PDB file of N, CA, C and O in Angstrom:
ATOM      1  N   MET A   1     -41.660 -80.321  54.375  1.00  0.00           N
ATOM      2  CA  MET A   1     -40.621 -79.444  54.886  1.00  0.00           C
ATOM      3  C   MET A   1     -40.940 -77.995  54.489  1.00  0.00           C
ATOM      4  O   MET A   1     -41.154 -77.685  53.317  1.00  0.00           O
ATOM      5  N   ARG A   2     -40.964 -77.143  55.478  1.00  0.00           N
ATOM      6  CA  ARG A   2     -41.310 -75.755  55.243  1.00  0.00           C
ATOM      7  C   ARG A   2     -40.051 -74.971  54.886  1.00  0.00           C
ATOM      8  O   ARG A   2     -39.019 -75.102  55.543  1.00  0.00           O
ATOM      9  N   LYS A   3     -40.149 -74.159  53.840  1.00  0.00           N
ATOM     10  CA  LYS A   3     -39.023 -73.299  53.469  1.00  0.00           C
ATOM     11  C   LYS A   3     -39.195 -71.972  54.208  1.00  0.00           C
ATOM     12  O   LYS A   3     -40.274 -71.380  54.230  1.00  0.00           O
ATOM     13  N   TYR A   4     -38.129 -71.543  54.792  1.00  0.00           N
ATOM     14  CA  TYR A   4     -38.171 -70.289  55.531  1.00  0.00           C
ATOM     15  C   TYR A   4     -37.902 -69.125  54.596  1.00  0.00           C
ATOM     16  O   TYR A   4     -36.944 -69.145  53.823  1.00  0.00           O
ATOM     17  N   ALA A   5     -38.730 -68.138  54.668  1.00  0.00           N
ATOM     18  CA  ALA A   5     -38.499 -66.922  53.886  1.00  0.00           C
ATOM     19  C   ALA A   5     -37.433 -66.092  54.595  1.00  0.00           C
ATOM     20  O   ALA A   5     -37.185 -66.258  55.789  1.00  0.00           O
ATOM     21  N   LEU A   6     -36.822 -65.214  53.847  1.00  0.00           N
ATOM     22  CA  LEU A   6     -35.748 -64.386  54.415  1.00  0.00           C
ATOM     23  C   LEU A   6     -36.290 -63.526  55.561  1.00  0.00           C
ATOM     24  O   LEU A   6     -35.578 -63.252  56.528  1.00  0.00           O
ATOM     25  N   LYS A   7     -37.535 -63.108  55.449  1.00  0.00           N
ATOM     26  CA  LYS A   7     -38.122 -62.260  56.485  1.00  0.00           C
ATOM     27  C   LYS A   7     -38.326 -63.003  57.804  1.00  0.00           C
ATOM     28  O   LYS A   7     -38.372 -62.380  58.865  1.00  0.00           O
ATOM     29  N   ASP A   8     -38.446 -64.310  57.743  1.00  0.00           N
ATOM     30  CA  ASP A   8     -38.640 -65.088  58.962  1.00  0.00           C
ATOM     31  C   ASP A   8     -37.324 -65.359  59.684  1.00  0.00           C
ATOM     32  O   ASP A   8     -37.325 -65.876  60.801  1.00  0.00           O
ATOM     33  N   ASN A   9     -36.244 -65.025  59.077  1.00  0.00           N
ATOM     34  CA  ASN A   9     -34.927 -65.328  59.627  1.00  0.00           C
ATOM     35  C   ASN A   9     -34.553 -64.301  60.701  1.00  0.00           C
ATOM     36  O   ASN A   9     -34.717 -63.100  60.485  1.00  0.00           O
ATOM     37  N   ILE A  10     -34.062 -64.748  61.829  1.00  0.00           N
ATOM     38  CA  ILE A  10     -33.671 -63.853  62.923  1.00  0.00           C
ATOM     39  C   ILE A  10     -32.477 -62.987  62.527  1.00  0.00           C
ATOM     40  O   ILE A  10     -32.315 -61.864  63.005  1.00  0.00           O
ATOM     41  N   PHE A  11     -31.651 -63.536  61.646  1.00  0.00           N
ATOM     42  CA  PHE A  11     -30.481 -62.757  61.211  1.00  0.00           C
ATOM     43  C   PHE A  11     -30.908 -61.576  60.341  1.00  0.00           C
ATOM     44  O   PHE A  11     -30.282 -60.516  60.377  1.00  0.00           O
ATOM     45  N   TYR A  12     -31.953 -61.758  59.574  1.00  0.00           N
ATOM     46  CA  TYR A  12     -32.493 -60.666  58.768  1.00  0.00           C
ATOM     47  C   TYR A  12     -32.931 -59.517  59.679  1.00  0.00           C
ATOM     48  O   TYR A  12     -32.622 -58.356  59.411  1.00  0.00           O
ATOM     49  N   GLU A  13     -33.639 -59.839  60.739  1.00  0.00           N
ATOM     50  CA  GLU A  13     -34.082 -58.810  61.687  1.00  0.00           C
ATOM     51  C   GLU A  13     -32.895 -58.127  62.341  1.00  0.00           C
ATOM     52  O   GLU A  13     -32.901 -56.911  62.530  1.00  0.00           O
ATOM     53  N   ALA A  14     -31.881 -58.900  62.686  1.00  0.00           N
ATOM     54  CA  ALA A  14     -30.691 -58.310  63.299  1.00  0.00           C
ATOM     55  C   ALA A  14     -29.977 -57.376  62.332  1.00  0.00           C
ATOM     56  O   ALA A  14     -29.496 -56.317  62.735  1.00  0.00           O
ATOM     57  N   ILE A  15     -29.906 -57.754  61.071  1.00  0.00           N
ATOM     58  CA  ILE A  15     -29.256 -56.902  60.069  1.00  0.00           C
ATOM     59  C   ILE A  15     -30.047 -55.618  59.868  1.00  0.00           C
ATOM     60  O   ILE A  15     -29.460 -54.538  59.801  1.00  0.00           O
ATOM     61  N   VAL A  16     -31.357 -55.714  59.772  1.00  0.00           N
ATOM     62  CA  VAL A  16     -32.199 -54.527  59.582  1.00  0.00           C
ATOM     63  C   VAL A  16     -32.069 -53.587  60.776  1.00  0.00           C
ATOM     64  O   VAL A  16     -31.933 -52.376  60.602  1.00  0.00           O
ATOM     65  N   LEU A  17     -32.109 -54.131  61.966  1.00  0.00           N
ATOM     66  CA  LEU A  17     -31.959 -53.276  63.154  1.00  0.00           C
ATOM     67  C   LEU A  17     -30.571 -52.644  63.216  1.00  0.00           C
ATOM     68  O   LEU A  17     -30.434 -51.478  63.587  1.00  0.00           O
ATOM     69  N   SER A  18     -29.551 -53.404  62.857  1.00  0.00           N
ATOM     70  CA  SER A  18     -28.186 -52.869  62.859  1.00  0.00           C
ATOM     71  C   SER A  18     -28.055 -51.735  61.850  1.00  0.00           C
ATOM     72  O   SER A  18     -27.448 -50.703  62.140  1.00  0.00           O
ATOM     73  N   LEU A  19     -28.623 -51.929  60.672  1.00  0.00           N
ATOM     74  CA  LEU A  19     -28.567 -50.862  59.665  1.00  0.00           C
ATOM     75  C   LEU A  19     -29.340 -49.626  60.106  1.00  0.00           C
ATOM     76  O   LEU A  19     -28.911 -48.502  59.846  1.00  0.00           O
ATOM     77  N   ALA A  20     -30.463 -49.821  60.765  1.00  0.00           N
ATOM     78  CA  ALA A  20     -31.245 -48.687  61.260  1.00  0.00           C
ATOM     79  C   ALA A  20     -30.460 -47.921  62.328  1.00  0.00           C
ATOM     80  O   ALA A  20     -30.432 -46.691  62.318  1.00  0.00           O
ATOM     81  N   LEU A  21     -29.832 -48.642  63.236  1.00  0.00           N
ATOM     82  CA  LEU A  21     -29.025 -47.986  64.269  1.00  0.00           C
ATOM     83  C   LEU A  21     -27.819 -47.273  63.668  1.00  0.00           C
ATOM     84  O   LEU A  21     -27.457 -46.182  64.109  1.00  0.00           O
ATOM     85  N   LEU A  22     -27.203 -47.881  62.674  1.00  0.00           N
ATOM     86  CA  LEU A  22     -26.072 -47.249  62.001  1.00  0.00           C
ATOM     87  C   LEU A  22     -26.515 -45.965  61.308  1.00  0.00           C
ATOM     88  O   LEU A  22     -25.812 -44.955  61.361  1.00  0.00           O
ATOM     89  N   PHE A  23     -27.670 -45.999  60.664  1.00  0.00           N
ATOM     90  CA  PHE A  23     -28.201 -44.811  60.012  1.00  0.00           C
ATOM     91  C   PHE A  23     -28.454 -43.688  61.025  1.00  0.00           C
ATOM     92  O   PHE A  23     -28.106 -42.532  60.786  1.00  0.00           O
ATOM     93  N   ILE A  24     -29.059 -44.046  62.147  1.00  0.00           N
ATOM     94  CA  ILE A  24     -29.317 -43.052  63.200  1.00  0.00           C
ATOM     95  C   ILE A  24     -28.010 -42.469  63.729  1.00  0.00           C
ATOM     96  O   ILE A  24     -27.907 -41.262  63.947  1.00  0.00           O
ATOM     97  N   LEU A  25     -27.035 -43.310  63.929  1.00  0.00           N
ATOM     98  CA  LEU A  25     -25.728 -42.856  64.404  1.00  0.00           C
ATOM     99  C   LEU A  25     -25.072 -41.912  63.409  1.00  0.00           C
ATOM    100  O   LEU A  25     -24.547 -40.867  63.792  1.00  0.00           O
ATOM    101  N   LEU A  26     -25.099 -42.276  62.141  1.00  0.00           N
ATOM    102  CA  LEU A  26     -24.491 -41.422  61.119  1.00  0.00           C
ATOM    103  C   LEU A  26     -25.211 -40.085  60.991  1.00  0.00           C
ATOM    104  O   LEU A  26     -24.576 -39.053  60.776  1.00  0.00           O
ATOM    105  N   MET A  27     -26.522 -40.102  61.121  1.00  0.00           N
ATOM    106  CA  MET A  27     -27.271 -38.840  61.074  1.00  0.00           C
ATOM    107  C   MET A  27     -26.905 -37.956  62.262  1.00  0.00           C
ATOM    108  O   MET A  27     -26.804 -36.738  62.122  1.00  0.00           O
ATOM    109  N   GLY A  28     -26.708 -38.560  63.422  1.00  0.00           N
ATOM    110  CA  GLY A  28     -26.290 -37.792  64.596  1.00  0.00           C
ATOM    111  C   GLY A  28     -24.920 -37.184  64.414  1.00  0.00           C
ATOM    112  O   GLY A  28     -24.698 -36.035  64.797  1.00  0.00           O
ATOM    113  N   VAL A  29     -23.998 -37.930  63.838  1.00  0.00           N
ATOM    114  CA  VAL A  29     -22.649 -37.403  63.580  1.00  0.00           C
ATOM    115  C   VAL A  29     -22.713 -36.273  62.564  1.00  0.00           C
ATOM    116  O   VAL A  29     -22.050 -35.249  62.732  1.00  0.00           O
ATOM    117  N   ALA A  30     -23.512 -36.451  61.503  1.00  0.00           N
ATOM    118  CA  ALA A  30     -23.642 -35.406  60.487  1.00  0.00           C
ATOM    119  C   ALA A  30     -24.247 -34.144  61.091  1.00  0.00           C
ATOM    120  O   ALA A  30     -23.798 -33.037  60.792  1.00  0.00           O
ATOM    121  N   PHE A  31     -25.262 -34.302  61.936  1.00  0.00           N
ATOM    122  CA  PHE A  31     -25.878 -33.140  62.581  1.00  0.00           C
ATOM    123  C   PHE A  31     -24.875 -32.423  63.469  1.00  0.00           C
ATOM    124  O   PHE A  31     -24.826 -31.193  63.477  1.00  0.00           O
ATOM    125  N   GLU A  32     -24.073 -33.177  64.218  1.00  0.00           N
ATOM    126  CA  GLU A  32     -23.094 -32.578  65.122  1.00  0.00           C
ATOM    127  C   GLU A  32     -22.040 -31.802  64.339  1.00  0.00           C
ATOM    128  O   GLU A  32     -21.651 -30.706  64.741  1.00  0.00           O
ATOM    129  N   LYS A  33     -21.578 -32.362  63.228  1.00  0.00           N
ATOM    130  CA  LYS A  33     -20.590 -31.662  62.404  1.00  0.00           C
ATOM    131  C   LYS A  33     -21.181 -30.401  61.814  1.00  0.00           C
ATOM    132  O   LYS A  33     -20.513 -29.369  61.757  1.00  0.00           O
ATOM    133  N   ASP A  34     -22.438 -30.471  61.370  1.00  0.00           N
ATOM    134  CA  ASP A  34     -23.103 -29.298  60.815  1.00  0.00           C
ATOM    135  C   ASP A  34     -23.256 -28.232  61.892  1.00  0.00           C
ATOM    136  O   ASP A  34     -23.047 -27.047  61.633  1.00  0.00           O
ATOM    137  N   HIS A  35     -23.619 -28.650  63.092  1.00  0.00           N
ATOM    138  CA  HIS A  35     -23.772 -27.714  64.207  1.00  0.00           C
ATOM    139  C   HIS A  35     -22.426 -27.056  64.538  1.00  0.00           C
ATOM    140  O   HIS A  35     -22.369 -25.846  64.757  1.00  0.00           O
ATOM    141  N   ASP A  36     -21.348 -27.844  64.577  1.00  0.00           N
ATOM    142  CA  ASP A  36     -20.015 -27.291  64.844  1.00  0.00           C
ATOM    143  C   ASP A  36     -19.612 -26.303  63.762  1.00  0.00           C
ATOM    144  O   ASP A  36     -19.010 -25.270  64.052  1.00  0.00           O
ATOM    145  N   TYR A  37     -19.946 -26.619  62.508  1.00  0.00           N
ATOM    146  CA  TYR A  37     -19.621 -25.723  61.397  1.00  0.00           C
ATOM    147  C   TYR A  37     -20.324 -24.381  61.568  1.00  0.00           C
ATOM    148  O   TYR A  37     -19.723 -23.330  61.345  1.00  0.00           O
ATOM    149  N   HIS A  38     -21.604 -24.414  61.965  1.00  0.00           N
ATOM    150  CA  HIS A  38     -22.338 -23.169  62.161  1.00  0.00           C
ATOM    151  C   HIS A  38     -21.790 -22.383  63.351  1.00  0.00           C
ATOM    152  O   HIS A  38     -21.781 -21.152  63.324  1.00  0.00           O
ATOM    153  N   LEU A  39     -21.339 -23.071  64.383  1.00  0.00           N
ATOM    154  CA  LEU A  39     -20.721 -22.372  65.512  1.00  0.00           C
ATOM    155  C   LEU A  39     -19.427 -21.690  65.082  1.00  0.00           C
ATOM    156  O   LEU A  39     -19.145 -20.570  65.509  1.00  0.00           O
ATOM    157  N   GLU A  40     -18.638 -22.355  64.239  1.00  0.00           N
ATOM    158  CA  GLU A  40     -17.406 -21.742  63.730  1.00  0.00           C
ATOM    159  C   GLU A  40     -17.730 -20.513  62.882  1.00  0.00           C
ATOM    160  O   GLU A  40     -17.055 -19.489  62.986  1.00  0.00           O
ATOM    161  N   LEU A  41     -18.756 -20.615  62.048  1.00  0.00           N
ATOM    162  CA  LEU A  41     -19.156 -19.463  61.233  1.00  0.00           C
ATOM    163  C   LEU A  41     -19.601 -18.301  62.110  1.00  0.00           C
ATOM    164  O   LEU A  41     -19.268 -17.149  61.834  1.00  0.00           O
ATOM    165  N   TYR A  42     -20.353 -18.601  63.166  1.00  0.00           N
ATOM    166  CA  TYR A  42     -20.806 -17.555  64.077  1.00  0.00           C
ATOM    167  C   TYR A  42     -19.612 -16.879  64.752  1.00  0.00           C
ATOM    168  O   TYR A  42     -19.588 -15.656  64.890  1.00  0.00           O
ATOM    169  N   ALA A  43     -18.625 -17.672  65.171  1.00  0.00           N
ATOM    170  CA  ALA A  43     -17.431 -17.107  65.807  1.00  0.00           C
ATOM    171  C   ALA A  43     -16.677 -16.218  64.828  1.00  0.00           C
ATOM    172  O   ALA A  43     -16.204 -15.145  65.203  1.00  0.00           O
ATOM    173  N   LYS A  44     -16.562 -16.652  63.588  1.00  0.00           N
ATOM    174  CA  LYS A  44     -15.876 -15.836  62.586  1.00  0.00           C
ATOM    175  C   LYS A  44     -16.653 -14.555  62.306  1.00  0.00           C
ATOM    176  O   LYS A  44     -16.055 -13.495  62.123  1.00  0.00           O
ATOM    177  N   ASP A  45     -17.980 -14.644  62.270  1.00  0.00           N
ATOM    178  CA  ASP A  45     -18.792 -13.440  62.080  1.00  0.00           C
ATOM    179  C   ASP A  45     -18.585 -12.455  63.227  1.00  0.00           C
ATOM    180  O   ASP A  45     -18.521 -11.245  63.008  1.00  0.00           O
ATOM    181  N   GLN A  46     -18.482 -12.971  64.437  1.00  0.00           N
ATOM    182  CA  GLN A  46     -18.231 -12.111  65.590  1.00  0.00           C
ATOM    183  C   GLN A  46     -16.871 -11.432  65.476  1.00  0.00           C
ATOM    184  O   GLN A  46     -16.747 -10.247  65.784  1.00  0.00           O
ATOM    185  N   GLN A  47     -15.848 -12.168  65.037  1.00  0.00           N
ATOM    186  CA  GLN A  47     -14.517 -11.591  64.853  1.00  0.00           C
ATOM    187  C   GLN A  47     -14.555 -10.495  63.791  1.00  0.00           C
ATOM    188  O   GLN A  47     -13.951  -9.436  63.963  1.00  0.00           O
ATOM    189  N   ILE A  48     -15.265 -10.752  62.697  1.00  0.00           N
ATOM    190  CA  ILE A  48     -15.382  -9.745  61.636  1.00  0.00           C
ATOM    191  C   ILE A  48     -16.092  -8.506  62.164  1.00  0.00           C
ATOM    192  O   ILE A  48     -15.688  -7.382  61.865  1.00  0.00           O
ATOM    193  N   TYR A  49     -17.146  -8.706  62.946  1.00  0.00           N
ATOM    194  CA  TYR A  49     -17.874  -7.578  63.526  1.00  0.00           C
ATOM    195  C   TYR A  49     -16.963  -6.745  64.421  1.00  0.00           C
ATOM    196  O   TYR A  49     -16.974  -5.517  64.342  1.00  0.00           O
ATOM    197  N   GLU A  50     -16.173  -7.403  65.272  1.00  0.00           N
ATOM    198  CA  GLU A  50     -15.271  -6.685  66.163  1.00  0.00           C
ATOM    199  C   GLU A  50     -14.207  -5.915  65.370  1.00  0.00           C
ATOM    200  O   GLU A  50     -13.904  -4.764  65.685  1.00  0.00           O
ATOM    201  N   LEU A  51     -13.651  -6.550  64.351  1.00  0.00           N
ATOM    202  CA  LEU A  51     -12.648  -5.873  63.526  1.00  0.00           C
ATOM    203  C   LEU A  51     -13.250  -4.683  62.794  1.00  0.00           C
ATOM    204  O   LEU A  51     -12.608  -3.640  62.672  1.00  0.00           O
ATOM    205  N   GLN A  52     -14.478  -4.829  62.307  1.00  0.00           N
ATOM    206  CA  GLN A  52     -15.144  -3.720  61.626  1.00  0.00           C
ATOM    207  C   GLN A  52     -15.406  -2.569  62.599  1.00  0.00           C
ATOM    208  O   GLN A  52     -15.252  -1.401  62.242  1.00  0.00           O
ATOM    209  N   ARG A  53     -15.797  -2.902  63.818  1.00  0.00           N
ATOM    210  CA  ARG A  53     -16.036  -1.868  64.829  1.00  0.00           C
ATOM    211  C   ARG A  53     -14.745  -1.115  65.157  1.00  0.00           C
ATOM    212  O   ARG A  53     -14.746   0.110  65.282  1.00  0.00           O
ATOM    213  N   LYS A  54     -13.635  -1.867  65.297  1.00  0.00           N
ATOM    214  CA  LYS A  54     -12.347  -1.231  65.571  1.00  0.00           C
ATOM    215  C   LYS A  54     -11.898  -0.368  64.405  1.00  0.00           C
ATOM    216  O   LYS A  54     -11.328   0.705  64.605  1.00  0.00           O
ATOM    217  N   LEU A  55     -12.155  -0.836  63.175  1.00  0.00           N
ATOM    218  CA  LEU A  55     -11.808  -0.052  62.001  1.00  0.00           C
ATOM    219  C   LEU A  55     -12.609   1.246  61.966  1.00  0.00           C
ATOM    220  O   LEU A  55     -12.069   2.306  61.649  1.00  0.00           O
ATOM    221  N   ASP A  56     -13.895   1.162  62.289  1.00  0.00           N
ATOM    222  CA  ASP A  56     -14.732   2.360  62.326  1.00  0.00           C
ATOM    223  C   ASP A  56     -14.229   3.345  63.376  1.00  0.00           C
ATOM    224  O   ASP A  56     -14.191   4.551  63.128  1.00  0.00           O
ATOM    225  N   GLU A  57     -13.844   2.840  64.541  1.00  0.00           N
ATOM    226  CA  GLU A  57     -13.306   3.717  65.587  1.00  0.00           C
ATOM    227  C   GLU A  57     -12.009   4.364  65.127  1.00  0.00           C
ATOM    228  O   GLU A  57     -11.789   5.550  65.373  1.00  0.00           O
ATOM    229  N   THR A  58     -11.156   3.608  64.470  1.00  0.00           N
ATOM    230  CA  THR A  58      -9.888   4.136  63.992  1.00  0.00           C
ATOM    231  C   THR A  58     -10.125   5.210  62.934  1.00  0.00           C
ATOM    232  O   THR A  58      -9.475   6.255  62.946  1.00  0.00           O
ATOM    233  N   GLU A  59     -11.061   4.948  62.017  1.00  0.00           N
ATOM    234  CA  GLU A  59     -11.379   5.948  60.995  1.00  0.00           C
ATOM    235  C   GLU A  59     -11.949   7.211  61.627  1.00  0.00           C
ATOM    236  O   GLU A  59     -11.655   8.319  61.176  1.00  0.00           O
ATOM    237  N   ASP A  60     -12.753   7.052  62.657  1.00  0.00           N
ATOM    238  CA  ASP A  60     -13.319   8.206  63.357  1.00  0.00           C
ATOM    239  C   ASP A  60     -12.213   9.021  64.028  1.00  0.00           C
ATOM    240  O   ASP A  60     -12.194  10.248  63.935  1.00  0.00           O
ATOM    241  N   LEU A  61     -11.294   8.331  64.704  1.00  0.00           N
ATOM    242  CA  LEU A  61     -10.179   9.041  65.336  1.00  0.00           C
ATOM    243  C   LEU A  61      -9.288   9.722  64.299  1.00  0.00           C
ATOM    244  O   LEU A  61      -8.810  10.835  64.523  1.00  0.00           O
ATOM    245  N   TYR A  62      -9.065   9.058  63.170  1.00  0.00           N
ATOM    246  CA  TYR A  62      -8.262   9.653  62.106  1.00  0.00           C
ATOM    247  C   TYR A  62      -8.943  10.910  61.573  1.00  0.00           C
ATOM    248  O   TYR A  62      -8.282  11.918  61.322  1.00  0.00           O
ATOM    249  N   GLY A  63     -10.260  10.852  61.401  1.00  0.00           N
ATOM    250  CA  GLY A  63     -11.001  12.027  60.933  1.00  0.00           C
ATOM    251  C   GLY A  63     -10.901  13.174  61.924  1.00  0.00           C
ATOM    252  O   GLY A  63     -10.710  14.321  61.519  1.00  0.00           O
ATOM    253  N   LYS A  64     -11.027  12.888  63.212  1.00  0.00           N
ATOM    254  CA  LYS A  64     -10.911  13.934  64.235  1.00  0.00           C
ATOM    255  C   LYS A  64      -9.504  14.514  64.261  1.00  0.00           C
ATOM    256  O   LYS A  64      -9.332  15.729  64.353  1.00  0.00           O
ATOM    257  N   ALA A  65      -8.502  13.650  64.181  1.00  0.00           N
ATOM    258  CA  ALA A  65      -7.117  14.120  64.199  1.00  0.00           C
ATOM    259  C   ALA A  65      -6.838  14.996  62.984  1.00  0.00           C
ATOM    260  O   ALA A  65      -6.175  16.026  63.106  1.00  0.00           O
ATOM    261  N   THR A  66      -7.329  14.608  61.828  1.00  0.00           N
ATOM    262  CA  THR A  66      -7.142  15.406  60.612  1.00  0.00           C
ATOM    263  C   THR A  66      -7.817  16.764  60.765  1.00  0.00           C
ATOM    264  O   THR A  66      -7.261  17.787  60.367  1.00  0.00           O
ATOM    265  N   TYR A  67      -9.002  16.772  61.335  1.00  0.00           N
ATOM    266  CA  TYR A  67      -9.721  18.027  61.548  1.00  0.00           C
ATOM    267  C   TYR A  67      -8.930  18.947  62.481  1.00  0.00           C
ATOM    268  O   TYR A  67      -8.779  20.133  62.188  1.00  0.00           O
ATOM    269  N   TYR A  68      -8.424  18.421  63.597  1.00  0.00           N
ATOM    270  CA  TYR A  68      -7.668  19.252  64.541  1.00  0.00           C
ATOM    271  C   TYR A  68      -6.358  19.745  63.940  1.00  0.00           C
ATOM    272  O   TYR A  68      -5.938  20.869  64.214  1.00  0.00           O
ATOM    273  N   ILE A  69      -5.717  18.929  63.133  1.00  0.00           N
ATOM    274  CA  ILE A  69      -4.476  19.364  62.478  1.00  0.00           C
ATOM    275  C   ILE A  69      -4.772  20.510  61.511  1.00  0.00           C
ATOM    276  O   ILE A  69      -4.019  21.482  61.452  1.00  0.00           O
ATOM    277  N   GLU A  70      -5.859  20.399  60.758  1.00  0.00           N
ATOM    278  CA  GLU A  70      -6.236  21.476  59.847  1.00  0.00           C
ATOM    279  C   GLU A  70      -6.550  22.755  60.620  1.00  0.00           C
ATOM    280  O   GLU A  70      -6.186  23.850  60.193  1.00  0.00           O
ATOM    281  N   MET A  71      -7.223  22.610  61.757  1.00  0.00           N
ATOM    282  CA  MET A  71      -7.544  23.793  62.570  1.00  0.00           C
ATOM    283  C   MET A  71      -6.267  24.429  63.108  1.00  0.00           C
ATOM    284  O   MET A  71      -6.141  25.654  63.111  1.00  0.00           O
ATOM    285  N   LEU A  72      -5.316  23.607  63.564  1.00  0.00           N
ATOM    286  CA  LEU A  72      -4.047  24.153  64.063  1.00  0.00           C
ATOM    287  C   LEU A  72      -3.268  24.840  62.948  1.00  0.00           C
ATOM    288  O   LEU A  72      -2.658  25.886  63.170  1.00  0.00           O
ATOM    289  N   ASN A  73      -3.285  24.264  61.760  1.00  0.00           N
ATOM    290  CA  ASN A  73      -2.596  24.890  60.636  1.00  0.00           C
ATOM    291  C   ASN A  73      -3.229  26.233  60.273  1.00  0.00           C
ATOM    292  O   ASN A  73      -2.512  27.171  59.922  1.00  0.00           O
ATOM    293  N   LYS A  74      -4.548  26.343  60.352  1.00  0.00           N
ATOM    294  CA  LYS A  74      -5.225  27.605  60.075  1.00  0.00           C
ATOM    295  C   LYS A  74      -4.873  28.640  61.118  1.00  0.00           C
ATOM    296  O   LYS A  74      -4.684  29.811  60.789  1.00  0.00           O
ATOM    297  N   GLU A  75      -4.778  28.220  62.402  1.00  0.00           N
ATOM    298  CA  GLU A  75      -4.401  29.161  63.464  1.00  0.00           C
ATOM    299  C   GLU A  75      -2.980  29.650  63.278  1.00  0.00           C
ATOM    300  O   GLU A  75      -2.700  30.819  63.543  1.00  0.00           O
ATOM    301  N   ARG A  76      -2.077  28.799  62.834  1.00  0.00           N
ATOM    302  CA  ARG A  76      -0.690  29.193  62.610  1.00  0.00           C
ATOM    303  C   ARG A  76      -0.579  30.202  61.463  1.00  0.00           C
ATOM    304  O   ARG A  76       0.239  31.121  61.501  1.00  0.00           O
ATOM    305  N   GLU A  77      -1.418  30.008  60.450  1.00  0.00           N
ATOM    306  CA  GLU A  77      -1.370  30.919  59.301  1.00  0.00           C
ATOM    307  C   GLU A  77      -1.863  32.304  59.672  1.00  0.00           C
ATOM    308  O   GLU A  77      -1.451  33.283  59.049  1.00  0.00           O
ATOM    309  N   GLN A  78      -2.724  32.417  60.657  1.00  0.00           N
ATOM    310  CA  GLN A  78      -3.257  33.735  61.012  1.00  0.00           C
ATOM    311  C   GLN A  78      -2.361  34.532  61.864  1.00  0.00           C
ATOM    312  O   GLN A  78      -2.697  35.658  62.230  1.00  0.00           O
TER     313      GLN A  78
END
């Protein structure tokens, strides 16, 4: 009577293939989540860039307004 090794068992092959497919699936899910995370970071970076640009424009307008007010005050004093 021949004893069957675990490697000769069809169920062993099915388990190994199932685990390999599960590993591939989990790696795909992890990659997708990582990709989504980077897309969210990129979107937030874009929002920060836009807010910084608007802040720079506002500071520029404030500087111009301050300059014109000072010029008007000098004209009034003369």
